[in-house]
N, C-alpha and C positions, 0 to 999 in steps of 0.2 A: 504494500500500500504506500502510495506517495501522497503526502499532504503539501499543498501549495497555497499560500496567500499571494494573490496577484494584483498589484497596483491598488491597494486598499486606500481609499480616501474617506475621512470621517471628520465632520465638524459638529460642534455643539453651539447653537446660536451662531454668532459671527466668529467663533474661535475655531480655527482649523487645527485639529489634533493629530491626524494622520495624513501624510502627504505622499501618496503613492508607495505605500509599504508593501514589499514583496519578500517572501522567504519560501524555502523549500526544504523538506526533510522526508524521511521514509521509515518504513517499519524496521525495527531492530536498531534504530539510531536514536541518539539524544541530541537535541538542538538547544543551544543556550541563547535565550533572548535577553539582551543586556541593554542598559540605558540608565541615565540618571533619573531621579524622581521627576515626573512630569514629561518624560521623553515620549510616552505613548505605549509603554509596554502593556499596562492593564487594559487600555482601550483595544489594542491589537488582540489580546486574549479574549476579550468579551465579544469582539466581532467574530473571531474564530468559533466561539461557543454559541453564537447566534443570540447572545443577550442583547447586543446592538446590531442593527443592520447597517452595512456600509453604505455611504452615499454613492460610491462607485467602486468597482473592483470585484474580485471573486475569491471565494474559498473553494478550492478544488480538491477532490480525491481522485487520483489516477487520471487527472486531466478533465474530470467532469464535475459539475457543481455538487457539493457535498449533500448527501441525503441524511439529515439528522435523525430520521426514523431508523436508519440502518447502522450508522456509525456512532458508536458509544464513546462518550467523552467523560473522563474523570478529572475533577478539578480540586486541588488543594489551594484555597485562597490564602493570601498573606494575612488578611484580617479574618481570624477564625470566627465561625458563626454557628456553633452548636448550642443546644439548650443546657444551661448549667445545672438545672435542678431536675432533669429527667434521667431515668435509668438508661445506662449506656446501651444495653442490648436492644431496648425498645426503640430508641431513636436511630441507632445504626440500621436496624432492620427496616425501619420506616423509610429512611433515606434511600436504601437499596431498592425498596419496592417502588419508589418514585421513578427509578431508572428502568422499570420494566420487569423486575424479578417478582416471582410469587413470594408470599410471606415465608413459606417453607424454604425455598431456595435462598432467600435473603438471610434467614437465621443461620442456615448451614454455612453460607459464605462468610458471614460476619464472625461466626465462631472459629472458622479456620484462620481468619486474619487475626483475631484476638490471640490465638495460640501462637501464630507466627511472630507476632510483635511482643510476646511475653506479657500480654494484658488480660489473659482469660480470667484471672482471679478477680478482676474488676468488672466482670460481665454484668453483674446485677447491682453495681454501685451507681451513684449519681456522679455526673461529670465534675461537679464542683468539689468533690472530695479528692480529686487527683492533683498531682503536681502539674506545673505548666508543661514540662516535657512529656508526661504521660497523656495529658490532654491533646498534645500535638500528635501523638501516635494514634489516638482515637480519631482525631480529625482526618488523619491520613486514610483511615479505613473507609471513610465516606467516599474517597476518590478511587478506591481500588475494589470495593466489595462487589460491584456489578460487572467486573471483568471488562473494563473499557478498552477500546482500540487505541485511543489517544489519551495520554495521561499528562495533565498540565500541573506543574508543581511550582508554586509561587513562594519563594523563600522557605523551602521545605525544612531546612536545618535550623531555623531560628528557634532558640530556646532548648535545643537538645544538648545533653552532656556528651562527652566523647564516646561512651559506650552505646548510647542510643543513636548517635550519629552514625556509628559503624553499622548498627543493625539496619538503619534506614538505607545506607549505601548498599548493603547486601540485597535488600528488597528491590531497590531501583535496578540494580544490575540483573537481578532475576527477571524483572519485567521486560527489560531491554532484550534479554536473551530469548524471551518468549515471542519476540517479534512485535512488541508494542512500540508505538511512537511516543517518545517522552520529550516534553518541552519544559525546560527549566527557565525560570525567571529568578535571578538572584544577584545580590551584590557580593556574594562570597565566591571570588574568582577561583579559589583552589578547587571547589567542587565542580564548577563549570569545566575547568581544565581536565579534571579527572574523568568526567562522564561524557562530555560533548564532542562529537565529531565535527559538527558545524556550529557556527555562531552567527548571530546578527546583532549589530550594535545600533540602537536607535538614538538619534540626536535631533531634538526639536521636531519630532514626528516624521523624520526621514530615516531611511536605512542608510547609515553612514558607512557601514562595512558589513559584508555578508559573504560567507564562504566556508571552506574547509579550514579548520583551525591550524592544522599542520602546514597547509599551503600558505596561509596568511603569515605564519611565523617565518617560513622559508623565503618569503618575498622580501624580507629585510636584507640589506647588505650584510654579508656574513664575514665581516672583517674584525671580529673580536673573538677572543678565546676566554673561556671561564676555567679557572684553575683552582683546585682544592689541594691544600697542603697543610701539614702541621707546622711548617717552618716558612711562613710568608715573608719574613723581614728581608731576607736576601733578595728575593724576587722583586719586592717593592723597591728596594734600593737600586737594583740594577736597571729596572724599567722606568723608574721615575714617574714623570707625568703620564706616561702611557699606561700606567697601572692604577686601577681604582679598586675600592673594596665594596662588594655587594652587601646588602642587609644581613645576609646569612654568614658573612665572613669570607666568602669565596673571593678570589681575585679576578678582576676583569682586565684583560690586556688588549689594548688597541693595536692592531697591525697596520703596516703601511698600506696594504691592499689585501683584498679577499683571496687572491691567488697565492698568498704566502702562508696559508693555514697549515698545510702539511709540514712544510719546512720548520715553521715556528713550533709546532707540536713536538717534532723530533728533537729539536734543540732543548726545549723545556724538559723533556723526559730525561735526556742525556745529562743535563747540567744541574738539575735540582731534584730534591726528594719530593716527587709529585704523587699524590694519591689518585687524582683524576684530572684530565684535561679534555675539553670538548669545545665545539663551536658554540658561542654565546647566541641564544635566541631571546627575544624580548618576552617578558611574562605577559599573560593575558591582562593583568592589572595595568601594566604600562601601556599596552595597546588601547585598552579602554580609556585611560586618561588622555591619550593622544587624540582619540577620535571624539571625545566628549568634552574635553577641557580647553579646546581652542589652541593647543600647542601646535607648533610646526611639526610636520611629519618627518623628522630627521631619521636618517638610516634607511628610508624607503628607496627602492629603485625608481 
């Protein structure tokens, strides 16, 4: 299955929110939809879900207009919206039944997900008795219980401790492996880099950058090396201004030109105690800032 948003335009009153937004992804892949607050991410998601109709443009499945009666969508919103004083199994089964499941099917699916997320012991509890992280896992079940074809996760890791974040990562990887389309919207770039094959960066309602993340990174001039060593001082002294230090303590060495990579790597390994040396690629965070913060696009071809 291939999902495509094509030239989506959307205005509210006289304010234009989306300006020809296009993106494309497919089954078994995760797509990262990025942008600063107000860039149009939520509106794009709501157009995809048919909460809003687009002023123009199309939402397509395999090249044809999406049939919302046949394509199931699961959505985890950033703003959580479950009932705090209702019993968990009752409201989860209710939400699943709204997506077309019988009550029996809904209860069976919800129980399976409660067990998968280590939440079965809270089955008959009220939501407001749970911690924020556990409420987040319960909310996730509303997006997954009806076995959707497309899963949209808006800031899914917000409020989760490392153990629960790892559990959620495993669940997401399982859904991708099943051939689901997963769409992430998040400001946590490390998760986007871990899961997403393709990304789209929205800026002021326009798609500023869209494509395969690996190809995007490789499009930058590859004239820097990243070096990891337990003895950085000698390298820093020898390379002077051409050597800088990354946030994680690794050294970044600027070369005279990109075609000097192999020669420079060999000399580094022969001359210093090197743990690791590789071609430097920009982080997704730096790419995001570049395309949304008004910086000049240095390093691009």
